[in-house]
C-alpha positions, 0 to 999 in steps of 0.5 A: 219072125223076132229080130234079135238083139244081143242081150248080153252085149246090151245088159254088159253096156248098161252096166258100164254105164252104171259102173261109170256113174258111180265112179264119176266118170259120168259126171254131172255137167261141169257147171261150176260154182257161182261166183264167191261160193264155196267149195260146198256150194251146190252146182248151179246151172251156168244159165242162171249166172246171167239170169235177172228179174225172177226165174223158175228153178228146180233145187235138189238138197235137204229138206231144210233148204226149201224153207229157207228159199221161202224165208228168202222170199222165194215161191214154192211151186211144186214139191218133188219128193221123186228127185229130193227137191222141189220147184220155186220161183225166185229172185235171179240174184238170190241164186248164189245164196241159195247155192251156199244154203247147206244141204243144197246141191243142185240148183237148175232152171226149170224147163219145158218139154214138148209132145210129139207130133210131126208133119202132114200126109195125104190119107187116112189111116183107119183104126181097122188098118192099125188095130189088124197089123198090131193084132190088136183087132184079135185081142178085140175079137177075143173080147179084151177091149181095155176093160178093168185098165186105167190108163193115165195120159200126162199130156195137154188134157182131154176135151170131152168129146162124145167119142170119148167122154164115156171113158174119161175117169173122173178124179175125185176130190178125197174130202169133198167128194166132188170130182173134175174130169182131170188132174189140172197143173195148169192155170187154165180152168177147165180140163178141156184140151186147148192145145189138141194134143191129149184129145187126139191121142185119148182118141187112139186110145180109148175112142168109142167111134160115137161119131163116126157109126163106129168107123173110128173107134180107139184100140182099147175102147173099155179102158179109162183115161185118166187125163193129166193136164200139164200143159195149155194154149202152148203144148209146153210144159215145166220138167218139174210139172212132168215130175210132179204128175208122175208122182201123183199117178204113182200115188193114186195108182191103187185108188184108179186102178192106173196100169199104164202110163203115156208119155207122148213128150220129151226133151233132147237132153243127152244126160246119162240115164243113170244119173238123170232126175227124169228118167229116175221118175219114170223108172218110179213108175215102172217099179210100182207096176205101171207099164210106162210107154214113151215116145221116141220123138220126131227128130229122125232120121239120123241116129242118137236121136231118141229124146228123153225119158225114152232113153231110159232102159226100162220103159217101152220106148215107141217109134213109128211106121207107116203103113201107107193105109194098107193092111199089107206090110210089103209097103210099110216103112220107117217115115224119116221123122222117127227118131232112131237110137242108139241113145245119145248118151249111153248108147243103148239100143232104142226104140224097142218097138214101132207102131203105126204113127202115119196119118192115123185118124182120131179126135180134133179138140174144138178152138185147140191151137192144133185146130185153128193153126191146122184146120182139118179137112175131115169132118168133125170131129176127126183129123189126121196126125202122124208122130211118135206121140201117135205110135206110142198112144196105139201101144198104151191102147195095144196094152190095155187089151193085153192087161184086159187079157192077162190082169197080172202081167208085170210092167217087165213081163209086157215089155218082154212079151212085146219085144219077144213077139214084134215082127221085123217085117217093116224093117230090120234096122235095129236102130229104127225098129227096135225089136220090130212091129208090135204084136199084142196077140201073138206076145200073149203067147210068149214064153216065160221071161221078163224084161230088164233082168240085171239091168241098173236103174238110175241114181236119179242125182244128175242135173236137172238142167242136163235133163231139159236139153236145149229147150227153153224155159217159159216164164211166168210173166204176162208175155210168157217170155221163153228164155234161150239157155243157150244164149242167156237171153234173159228178159229183164221186164219180168213183171211180178208173178201172179199171185192170184193163184195159191201155192201148193206144197208138200209131199204127196206121200204124206206132207203138209199142202197149202193151196188147192186141188181141182178148183175146190177150197179146203179148209183145215180137214186132215187127210188120213188116207193110205198115202196121206197123214194128217194133210192141211189144204187151204186155199185154191187150185193148183199153180203152174206156168200161166199158158195165156201166151203163144211164144214157142221156143225158138220159133215164130209160129205165124208162118211155118218153115219148111225144109226136107223131103217127103209127104210128111214134110219135115221139121220146123227149123229153129225149134224143139217142137218137131212138126205139125199136123196132118190136115 
């Protein structure tokens, strides 16, 4: 039975949020201006005022600001045309000068988002269970296994284990034709998963069960996985890198037939979606025809704990349920870790639906941080994991199956079908389960209709400082210093930034580049494809954060402090990383 929601009330609330944003009542945070700045100065993140040394910032405003920052000695790290800005490394004492540059509108500390896993459990949830209850098995039996669909996985990379290697989509260098198994936004030299999160999710989406004689097969084993590696061994990535990766996906959507985007990460920001730049970015992917699935986060069970960008009304926000390893629904529950709605800033109904996310079995990346800190007790290459990350990956695989069956589905149609057919067998609590348990088979039988009709899109004019929430910023120094923006803990011993990696600048949608891509050298060749217009390439390697350090925002990970109840354990305290991994 479909769980109905008062869609008219929800739409009225969205329109009110949008109207407030336009009128200024949902205005940017009162960050003020730097001392001595003119009234026309850019809005400045308060944490920057106490900064010293070199800091990572995101600057929004006119294109002329970028060249001015470069002349001042700033190092541009990403162009972010999706949000009308760029990220850079600049001396902190230059921030007031940048704020007064003509055309500058906002300066924010760059920040970190974290993947959404959760604490340990005790049993194996084999794919036959989560496939059965989501009716992915029905789609499989009908021959719909994700063929013809590429799922973009913006995460920590994917290690090419036998279960997933055939499904990894090579990414081609458009000039030389050389290929790589990922788009690498980090300074790590390999596409392998040094943290362990992305490989696990890739196995849930498209693993073929090669190492288990077909026992542990993912939802859509014939789908392709396009890995965008945005984080290394720490599991954290800057907000600017996430936005840059989303932009890459949009730019290369048609080249690789990208139909689904999996975002099992987020921040605890409470900025309204109506102005938030990260929400704006995921909406651009949605509008480009890509189904965006986002983890609700693992900060439950309190209300208002949905993460960003899962708070965006357009995307499919996925919460977790625990099927207890059985095909029957009578013992199923919503685990405490799964975040609840409504959204903190806008009071919107979220999550949209739930999927299995308790003790699911997938791939363990050898030598990865998670594998080392929480050694699996299962035979290699498998382990267990719990969290809304896992539930989201299962939905991404399910959507790939649906698109194999109905290739012309738009994102709004996919979301409508899934929410229409979702079953409320597990819970009737809308704040915990949304429309209910995902059902990919019955979804294909939904009557005509589209989701998100009349929903106002984000303006994207908000603060990137507010978009990051309370998570700290990992500096590009030898010790991987973590900035706690709330306390102004800024390291005065910041070392000179690594200059061995070339900068890349420009606009994926048509501009000049310096630097490199996929480890290959570019020497003045012009790329004139559909999305590139005379772009010059030089140097080598995309820059990104140095991930050799092991510091974690607000937490010491030499020992885990556990609180709470249930077999899951609970959230580790004092950190933006919520939970651990099943062993």
